[in-house]
Structure formats: C-alpha cells, structure tokens
C-alpha positions as CSV (number, residue, x, y, z in Angstrom):
1,M,-28.5,11.5,8.9
2,A,-30.1,8.0,8.5
3,D,-31.3,9.0,5.0
4,A,-27.8,10.1,4.0
5,C,-26.3,6.8,5.3
6,K,-28.9,4.7,3.4
7,K,-28.4,6.7,0.2
8,F,-24.6,6.3,0.5
9,S,-25.0,2.6,1.2
10,A,-27.2,2.1,-1.8
11,A,-24.8,4.0,-4.0
12,T,-21.8,1.9,-3.0
13,S,-23.8,-1.3,-3.4
14,Y,-24.8,-0.3,-6.9
15,A,-21.3,0.7,-7.8
16,A,-19.8,-2.5,-6.5
17,A,-22.4,-4.7,-8.3
18,S,-22.0,-2.8,-11.6
19,Y,-18.2,-2.7,-11.4
20,E,-18.0,-6.5,-10.7
21,D,-18.2,-7.6,-14.3
22,F,-15.3,-5.3,-15.2
23,A,-13.3,-6.5,-12.2
24,Y,-13.8,-10.2,-13.3
25,A,-13.0,-9.3,-16.9
26,T,-9.6,-7.8,-15.9
27,A,-8.7,-10.2,-13.0
28,G,-5.9,-12.7,-13.1
29,T,-3.6,-11.0,-15.6
30,G,-1.4,-9.0,-13.3
31,N,-0.9,-5.4,-14.3
32,F,-1.9,-6.1,-17.9
33,V,-5.4,-5.3,-18.9
34,N,-6.6,-6.3,-22.4
35,Y,-8.7,-3.2,-23.2
36,G,-9.1,-4.6,-26.7
37,D,-11.2,-7.5,-25.5
38,P,-14.9,-6.9,-26.3
39,Y,-16.0,-8.2,-22.8
40,V,-13.6,-5.8,-21.1
41,Q,-14.8,-3.0,-23.3
42,A,-18.5,-3.7,-22.6
43,S,-18.0,-4.2,-18.9
44,R,-15.9,-1.1,-18.7
45,S,-18.6,1.0,-20.4
46,E,-21.4,-0.3,-18.1
47,G,-19.2,-0.1,-15.0
48,G,-18.2,3.4,-15.8
49,K,-21.8,4.6,-16.3
50,A,-22.8,3.0,-13.0
51,L,-19.9,4.6,-11.2
52,Q,-20.9,8.0,-12.5
53,K,-24.4,7.5,-11.1
54,A,-23.1,6.2,-7.8
55,I,-20.7,9.1,-7.5
56,A,-23.6,11.6,-7.9
57,A,-25.6,9.8,-5.3
58,A,-22.7,9.6,-2.8
59,M,-21.9,13.3,-3.3
60,E,-25.5,14.1,-2.5
61,A,-25.4,11.9,0.6
62,A,-22.2,13.5,1.8
63,G,-23.6,17.0,1.3
64,T,-26.6,16.4,3.4
65,P,-27.2,19.4,5.6
66,G,-26.2,18.7,9.2
67,L,-24.3,15.5,8.4
68,P,-21.5,15.1,11.0
69,P,-18.1,15.7,9.5
70,D,-16.9,12.2,10.7
71,V,-19.7,10.7,8.6
72,A,-19.2,13.0,5.6
73,A,-15.5,12.6,5.4
74,P,-15.3,8.9,4.4
75,M,-18.2,9.5,2.0
76,N,-16.3,12.3,0.3
77,S,-13.2,10.2,0.2
78,W,-15.2,7.4,-1.5
79,T,-16.4,9.9,-4.0
80,M,-12.9,11.1,-4.8
81,N,-11.6,7.6,-5.1
82,A,-14.5,6.5,-7.3
83,T,-13.7,9.5,-9.6
84,K,-10.1,8.4,-9.6
85,L,-11.2,4.9,-10.6
86,L,-13.2,6.4,-13.5
87,A,-10.1,8.2,-14.7
88,I,-8.0,5.1,-14.4
89,M,-10.5,3.2,-16.5
90,A,-10.7,6.0,-19.0
91,V,-6.9,6.1,-19.6
92,Q,-6.9,2.3,-19.7
93,A,-4.4,2.0,-16.9
94,G,-3.1,-1.4,-15.6
95,G,-4.5,-3.8,-13.1
96,D,-2.4,-2.6,-10.2
97,A,-3.9,0.9,-10.3
98,L,-7.4,-0.5,-10.7
99,N,-7.0,-2.9,-7.8
100,S,-5.4,-0.4,-5.5
101,T,-8.1,2.2,-6.1
102,A,-10.9,-0.5,-5.7
103,N,-9.3,-1.4,-2.3
104,D,-9.4,2.3,-1.3
105,L,-13.1,2.4,-2.2
106,N,-13.8,-0.6,-0.1
107,T,-12.0,1.0,2.8
108,D,-13.9,4.2,2.4
109,A,-17.2,2.4,2.3
110,H,-16.3,0.4,5.4
111,N,-15.3,3.6,7.2
112,A,-18.5,5.4,6.2
113,G,-20.5,2.4,7.5
114,L,-18.7,2.5,10.8
115,A,-19.1,6.3,11.1
116,C,-22.9,5.9,10.4
117,A,-23.2,3.3,13.1
118,A,-21.1,5.3,15.6
119,N,-23.6,8.1,15.1
120,G,-26.6,5.9,15.6
121,S,-27.6,5.2,12.0
122,R,-28.0,1.8,10.5
123,V,-27.5,1.3,6.8
C-alpha cells in the first residue's frame, strides 16, 4: 500500500506542477479564457500531456492489488476528475469549469492522502 500511496502522491504533484502554468495563464479573467493566446496554447498543451501521464500513474496506483477500498476510492475519483479536466481543456471551456474541476482534484488528492495516513502509510 505504501508504494501505491507514494506513486499517487508523485502523480498528483507532477500534475499540479505541470498544470500550474496553464492555471496562471488563464487566471484573473473570470469565465473567459483566451485560448487564442500563444502562452495559453503552449501551457495547455504541456499541461494536458502531463495530466495524461499523471492519470496513467494514478490509475496504476489505485489498481494496486490489495489496496483498501477507502484508499482506492479517492484515487479513482481523482483520476476521473483529471480526465474531466482534460476534456474541459480540449473543448476550450471557460474558467469556471476549469476552476471547479481543479478544486475537485485538490479535494480528491487531500482525501487520498488522509486515507493513506489512516491506513498507516506516509506519502
């Protein structure tokens, strides 16, 4: 279980660091996102690629044999919300959808960390 928790933690850290540029590029404009801006385009591309890698790693962590369901559940939820975020980025949705889904990802990552800790694993 400790390996699954570490792998999940690494995946979420990588996703957050990689998504950060896109988040900054789209911040402060309310629901409007200027997807025509070259910086938004570049950071969206890089952030999306990183999210795909992080999703694969998180899915692998969540599917670890013997992983308690209360640990796997928030990992699976994070994976689903990260996939949703990729879709939102792909269809060039507004800032409200991006922010809401990013908040859901943060909650899922937090809940997974708590579940890992409650089951005796440090991340």
